[in-house]
TIVO-2410 file (N, C-alpha, C; in nm, 3 decimals):
# residues 99
REC num residu      c1      c2      c3 atome chaine
REC   1      X   8.733   8.110  -6.319     N      A
REC   1      X   8.653   8.086  -6.206    CA      A
REC   1      X   8.738   8.043  -6.096     C      A
REC   2      X   8.705   8.110  -5.977     N      A
REC   2      X   8.778   8.074  -5.838    CA      A
REC   2      X   8.746   7.927  -5.815     C      A
REC   3      X   8.857   7.847  -5.780     N      A
REC   3      X   8.853   7.697  -5.738    CA      A
REC   3      X   8.850   7.718  -5.576     C      A
REC   4      X   8.763   7.599  -5.529     N      A
REC   4      X   8.780   7.574  -5.395    CA      A
REC   4      X   8.922   7.540  -5.341     C      A
REC   5      X   8.950   7.577  -5.228     N      A
REC   5      X   9.097   7.595  -5.173    CA      A
REC   5      X   9.099   7.486  -5.063     C      A
REC   6      X   8.987   7.439  -5.013     N      A
REC   6      X   8.997   7.336  -4.899    CA      A
REC   6      X   8.979   7.184  -4.941     C      A
REC   7      X   8.992   7.106  -4.866     N      A
REC   7      X   8.997   6.957  -4.893    CA      A
REC   7      X   8.848   6.896  -4.894     C      A
REC   8      X   8.742   6.972  -4.852     N      A
REC   8      X   8.607   6.917  -4.831    CA      A
REC   8      X   8.540   6.905  -4.960     C      A
REC   9      X   8.432   6.824  -4.958     N      A
REC   9      X   8.348   6.810  -5.084    CA      A
REC   9      X   8.212   6.896  -5.039     C      A
REC  10      X   8.216   7.009  -5.007     N      A
REC  10      X   8.096   7.092  -4.987    CA      A
REC  10      X   8.003   7.078  -5.105     C      A
REC  11      X   7.871   7.068  -5.086     N      A
REC  11      X   7.752   7.077  -5.166    CA      A
REC  11      X   7.677   7.202  -5.141     C      A
REC  12      X   7.648   7.294  -5.237     N      A
REC  12      X   7.575   7.404  -5.231    CA      A
REC  12      X   7.467   7.409  -5.329     C      A
REC  13      X   7.354   7.468  -5.303     N      A
REC  13      X   7.248   7.484  -5.402    CA      A
REC  13      X   7.203   7.623  -5.372     C      A
REC  14      X   7.205   7.711  -5.472     N      A
REC  14      X   7.143   7.857  -5.454    CA      A
REC  14      X   6.993   7.850  -5.521     C      A
REC  15      X   6.881   7.900  -5.458     N      A
REC  15      X   6.753   7.911  -5.506    CA      A
REC  15      X   6.751   8.053  -5.503     C      A
REC  16      X   6.736   8.099  -5.621     N      A
REC  16      X   6.705   8.239  -5.637    CA      A
REC  16      X   6.593   8.295  -5.738     C      A
REC  17      X   6.506   8.366  -5.676     N      A
REC  17      X   6.407   8.402  -5.750    CA      A
REC  17      X   6.416   8.534  -5.804     C      A
REC  18      X   6.446   8.546  -5.938     N      A
REC  18      X   6.476   8.668  -6.006    CA      A
REC  18      X   6.376   8.762  -5.995     C      A
REC  19      X   6.236   8.733  -5.983     N      A
REC  19      X   6.128   8.825  -5.979    CA      A
REC  19      X   6.130   8.892  -5.830     C      A
REC  20      X   6.117   8.805  -5.733     N      A
REC  20      X   6.119   8.863  -5.587    CA      A
REC  20      X   6.245   8.895  -5.533     C      A
REC  21      X   6.367   8.838  -5.607     N      A
REC  21      X   6.503   8.887  -5.549    CA      A
REC  21      X   6.523   8.799  -5.427     C      A
REC  22      X   6.448   8.703  -5.373     N      A
REC  22      X   6.469   8.607  -5.286    CA      A
REC  22      X   6.581   8.510  -5.309     C      A
REC  23      X   6.672   8.511  -5.200     N      A
REC  23      X   6.799   8.414  -5.208    CA      A
REC  23      X   6.786   8.309  -5.118     C      A
REC  24      X   6.800   8.182  -5.133     N      A
REC  24      X   6.790   8.073  -5.042    CA      A
REC  24      X   6.924   7.984  -5.084     C      A
REC  25      X   6.979   7.965  -4.952     N      A
REC  25      X   7.111   7.852  -4.983    CA      A
REC  25      X   7.071   7.720  -4.907     C      A
REC  26      X   7.118   7.602  -4.965     N      A
REC  26      X   7.106   7.476  -4.918    CA      A
REC  26      X   7.234   7.437  -4.921     C      A
REC  27      X   7.303   7.404  -4.794     N      A
REC  27      X   7.448   7.356  -4.800    CA      A
REC  27      X   7.460   7.216  -4.738     C      A
REC  28      X   7.520   7.134  -4.788     N      A
REC  28      X   7.555   7.001  -4.720    CA      A
REC  28      X   7.697   6.956  -4.743     C      A
REC  29      X   7.716   6.860  -4.645     N      A
REC  29      X   7.864   6.790  -4.645    CA      A
REC  29      X   7.967   6.896  -4.595     C      A
REC  30      X   7.927   6.988  -4.484     N      A
REC  30      X   8.013   7.085  -4.439    CA      A
REC  30      X   7.995   7.092  -4.293     C      A
REC  31      X   8.082   7.102  -4.212     N      A
REC  31      X   8.058   7.128  -4.065    CA      A
REC  31      X   8.115   7.268  -4.050     C      A
REC  32      X   8.068   7.318  -3.907     N      A
REC  32      X   8.089   7.443  -3.859    CA      A
REC  32      X   8.246   7.456  -3.831     C      A
REC  33      X   8.306   7.560  -3.868     N      A
REC  33      X   8.452   7.600  -3.831    CA      A
REC  33      X   8.465   7.639  -3.684     C      A
REC  34      X   8.578   7.667  -3.649     N      A
REC  34      X   8.609   7.715  -3.507    CA      A
REC  34      X   8.509   7.825  -3.481     C      A
REC  35      X   8.496   7.863  -3.363     N      A
REC  35      X   8.415   7.957  -3.318    CA      A
REC  35      X   8.427   8.101  -3.346     C      A
REC  36      X   8.552   8.134  -3.381     N      A
REC  36      X   8.587   8.254  -3.426    CA      A
REC  36      X   8.574   8.281  -3.588     C      A
REC  37      X   8.516   8.168  -3.663     N      A
REC  37      X   8.513   8.181  -3.795    CA      A
REC  37      X   8.361   8.147  -3.830     C      A
REC  38      X   8.324   8.194  -3.955     N      A
REC  38      X   8.183   8.180  -4.015    CA      A
REC  38      X   8.185   8.176  -4.161     C      A
REC  39      X   8.099   8.098  -4.224     N      A
REC  39      X   8.080   8.108  -4.372    CA      A
REC  39      X   8.024   8.221  -4.409     C      A
REC  40      X   8.061   8.264  -4.523     N      A
REC  40      X   8.003   8.384  -4.588    CA      A
REC  40      X   7.971   8.340  -4.738     C      A
REC  41      X   7.836   8.399  -4.787     N      A
REC  41      X   7.796   8.377  -4.921    CA      A
REC  41      X   7.836   8.519  -4.997     C      A
REC  42      X   7.881   8.489  -5.113     N      A
REC  42      X   7.911   8.608  -5.208    CA      A
REC  42      X   7.849   8.584  -5.353     C      A
REC  43      X   7.799   8.683  -5.394     N      A
REC  43      X   7.753   8.676  -5.527    CA      A
REC  43      X   7.872   8.746  -5.615     C      A
REC  44      X   7.901   8.721  -5.747     N      A
REC  44      X   8.007   8.769  -5.822    CA      A
REC  44      X   7.936   8.855  -5.944     C      A
REC  45      X   7.932   8.980  -5.942     N      A
REC  45      X   7.885   9.054  -6.053    CA      A
REC  45      X   8.013   9.142  -6.109     C      A
REC  46      X   8.032   9.124  -6.236     N      A
REC  46      X   8.144   9.209  -6.301    CA      A
REC  46      X   8.268   9.182  -6.233     C      A
REC  47      X   8.310   9.060  -6.198     N      A
REC  47      X   8.409   9.023  -6.122    CA      A
REC  47      X   8.437   9.088  -5.982     C      A
REC  48      X   8.340   9.144  -5.936     N      A
REC  48      X   8.319   9.226  -5.801    CA      A
REC  48      X   8.245   9.148  -5.695     C      A
REC  49      X   8.288   9.109  -5.570     N      A
REC  49      X   8.197   9.033  -5.478    CA      A
REC  49      X   8.098   9.106  -5.411     C      A
REC  50      X   7.972   9.060  -5.390     N      A
REC  50      X   7.856   9.127  -5.345    CA      A
REC  50      X   7.828   9.036  -5.216     C      A
REC  51      X   7.832   9.086  -5.087     N      A
REC  51      X   7.790   9.014  -4.972    CA      A
REC  51      X   7.646   8.976  -4.961     C      A
REC  52      X   7.639   8.841  -4.963     N      A
REC  52      X   7.483   8.791  -4.953    CA      A
REC  52      X   7.458   8.739  -4.797     C      A
REC  53      X   7.566   8.750  -4.711     N      A
REC  53      X   7.549   8.728  -4.574    CA      A
REC  53      X   7.618   8.614  -4.515     C      A
REC  54      X   7.629   8.600  -4.405     N      A
REC  54      X   7.715   8.485  -4.313    CA      A
REC  54      X   7.640   8.393  -4.262     C      A
REC  55      X   7.667   8.264  -4.241     N      A
REC  55      X   7.574   8.168  -4.184    CA      A
REC  55      X   7.660   8.052  -4.128     C      A
REC  56      X   7.582   8.012  -4.018     N      A
REC  56      X   7.638   7.885  -3.947    CA      A
REC  56      X   7.557   7.757  -3.998     C      A
REC  57      X   7.587   7.631  -3.984     N      A
REC  57      X   7.532   7.521  -4.014    CA      A
REC  57      X   7.467   7.456  -3.888     C      A
REC  58      X   7.354   7.461  -3.854     N      A
REC  58      X   7.285   7.400  -3.750    CA      A
REC  58      X   7.243   7.263  -3.760     C      A
REC  59      X   7.214   7.203  -3.902     N      A
REC  59      X   7.169   7.071  -3.926    CA      A
REC  59      X   7.188   7.048  -4.077     C      A
REC  60      X   7.216   6.910  -4.104     N      A
REC  60      X   7.246   6.880  -4.235    CA      A
REC  60      X   7.109   6.909  -4.318     C      A
REC  61      X   7.096   6.965  -4.440     N      A
REC  61      X   7.010   6.993  -4.527    CA      A
REC  61      X   6.934   7.117  -4.487     C      A
REC  62      X   6.978   7.210  -4.405     N      A
REC  62      X   6.929   7.328  -4.357    CA      A
REC  62      X   6.919   7.420  -4.481     C      A
REC  63      X   6.794   7.491  -4.497     N      A
REC  63      X   6.792   7.589  -4.593    CA      A
REC  63      X   6.783   7.728  -4.528     C      A
REC  64      X   6.853   7.814  -4.569     N      A
REC  64      X   6.890   7.959  -4.523    CA      A
REC  64      X   6.854   8.061  -4.606     C      A
REC  65      X   6.789   8.157  -4.568     N      A
REC  65      X   6.740   8.261  -4.640    CA      A
REC  65      X   6.865   8.370  -4.628     C      A
REC  66      X   6.912   8.418  -4.746     N      A
REC  66      X   7.031   8.501  -4.734    CA      A
REC  66      X   6.973   8.636  -4.771     C      A
REC  67      X   7.060   8.733  -4.804     N      A
REC  67      X   7.021   8.864  -4.842    CA      A
REC  67      X   6.963   8.863  -4.984     C      A
REC  68      X   6.891   8.959  -5.032     N      A
REC  68      X   6.810   8.975  -5.147    CA      A
REC  68      X   6.933   8.999  -5.271     C      A
REC  69      X   6.911   8.944  -5.372     N      A
REC  69      X   7.001   8.940  -5.497    CA      A
REC  69      X   6.939   8.991  -5.622     C      A
REC  70      X   6.991   9.103  -5.668     N      A
REC  70      X   6.947   9.150  -5.786    CA      A
REC  70      X   7.009   9.087  -5.918     C      A
REC  71      X   7.141   9.065  -5.914     N      A
REC  71      X   7.209   9.034  -6.023    CA      A
REC  71      X   7.318   8.946  -5.978     C      A
REC  72      X   7.360   8.847  -6.069     N      A
REC  72      X   7.484   8.760  -6.026    CA      A
REC  72      X   7.544   8.679  -6.150     C      A
REC  73      X   7.656   8.654  -6.172     N      A
REC  73      X   7.717   8.576  -6.264    CA      A
REC  73      X   7.758   8.450  -6.210     C      A
REC  74      X   7.810   8.461  -6.070     N      A
REC  74      X   7.855   8.334  -5.992    CA      A
REC  74      X   7.852   8.345  -5.855     C      A
REC  75      X   7.873   8.246  -5.777     N      A
REC  75      X   7.866   8.240  -5.634    CA      A
REC  75      X   7.972   8.170  -5.583     C      A
REC  76      X   8.027   8.211  -5.454     N      A
REC  76      X   8.125   8.168  -5.376    CA      A
REC  76      X   8.078   8.161  -5.245     C      A
REC  77      X   8.129   8.036  -5.182     N      A
REC  77      X   8.140   8.053  -5.020    CA      A
REC  77      X   8.263   8.049  -4.952     C      A
REC  78      X   8.301   8.136  -4.885     N      A
REC  78      X   8.431   8.132  -4.814    CA      A
REC  78      X   8.420   8.130  -4.654     C      A
REC  79      X   8.522   8.106  -4.591     N      A
REC  79      X   8.528   8.116  -4.455    CA      A
REC  79      X   8.601   8.246  -4.405     C      A
REC  80      X   8.521   8.313  -4.320     N      A
REC  80      X   8.573   8.461  -4.295    CA      A
REC  80      X   8.568   8.468  -4.135     C      A
REC  81      X   8.622   8.578  -4.073     N      A
REC  81      X   8.602   8.615  -3.934    CA      A
REC  81      X   8.457   8.613  -3.903     C      A
REC  82      X   8.423   8.562  -3.771     N      A
REC  82      X   8.291   8.557  -3.729    CA      A
REC  82      X   8.237   8.723  -3.757     C      A
REC  83      X   8.120   8.728  -3.816     N      A
REC  83      X   8.054   8.838  -3.853    CA      A
REC  83      X   8.082   8.902  -3.989     C      A
REC  84      X   8.148   8.838  -4.052     N      A
REC  84      X   8.170   8.844  -4.196    CA      A
REC  84      X   8.285   8.939  -4.220     C      A
REC  85      X   8.316   8.952  -4.355     N      A
REC  85      X   8.427   9.047  -4.412    CA      A
REC  85      X   8.367   9.151  -4.520     C      A
REC  86      X   8.410   9.250  -4.520     N      A
REC  86      X   8.378   9.341  -4.640    CA      A
REC  86      X   8.407   9.312  -4.773     C      A
REC  87      X   8.509   9.238  -4.775     N      A
REC  87      X   8.548   9.147  -4.922    CA      A
REC  87      X   8.613   9.032  -4.871     C      A
REC  88      X   8.578   8.921  -4.957     N      A
REC  88      X   8.640   8.775  -4.938    CA      A
REC  88      X   8.787   8.767  -4.921     C      A
REC  89      X   8.837   8.706  -4.811     N      A
REC  89      X   8.948   8.678  -4.772    CA      A
REC  89      X   9.031   8.587  -4.875     C      A
REC  90      X   8.958   8.484  -4.923     N      A
REC  90      X   8.990   8.388  -5.031    CA      A
REC  90      X   9.098   8.295  -4.970     C      A
REC  91      X   9.120   8.293  -4.846     N      A
REC  91      X   9.222   8.189  -4.787    CA      A
REC  91      X   9.137   8.047  -4.793     C      A
REC  92      X   9.007   8.046  -4.771     N      A
REC  92      X   8.941   7.916  -4.751    CA      A
REC  92      X   8.824   7.942  -4.845     C      A
REC  93      X   8.815   7.874  -4.953     N      A
REC  93      X   8.710   7.887  -5.043    CA      A
REC  93      X   8.647   7.752  -5.038     C      A
REC  94      X   8.519   7.735  -4.997     N      A
REC  94      X   8.451   7.627  -4.992    CA      A
REC  94      X   8.361   7.566  -5.100     C      A
REC  95      X   8.305   7.680  -5.180     N      A
REC  95      X   8.218   7.620  -5.274    CA      A
REC  95      X   8.222   7.735  -5.394     C      A
REC  96      X   8.214   7.706  -5.519     N      A
REC  96      X   8.201   7.792  -5.611    CA      A
REC  96      X   8.108   7.746  -5.728     C      A
REC  97      X   8.027   7.846  -5.784     N      A
REC  97      X   7.932   7.791  -5.918    CA      A
REC  97      X   7.917   7.928  -5.999     C      A
REC  98      X   7.877   7.879  -6.119     N      A
REC  98      X   7.859   7.978  -6.213    CA      A
REC  98      X   7.726   7.963  -6.238     C      A
REC  99      X   7.652   8.074  -6.310     N      A
REC  99      X   7.519   8.072  -6.352    CA      A
REC  99      X   7.521   8.037  -6.504     C      A
***
């Protein structure tokens, strides 16, 4: 499993309805990066990243609706150029988790 690469203690909870495929993200203990960067959520399926969307933090405890998800083995939050990346750069991993 990929380990976080930054010094923060980011907390993230994924709420995933396997029937409706709705995916929600609750992130805490994290602050927005510089203006040219943005957080991006990824699902891992067969060791391949699947983009679930980019996000900014507007308030602590904010719940964000992300892209629908059909399958996953793990999740990763990375810091990417604003607008997101086609694949994770992996230079700054903020959170990881397995199912």
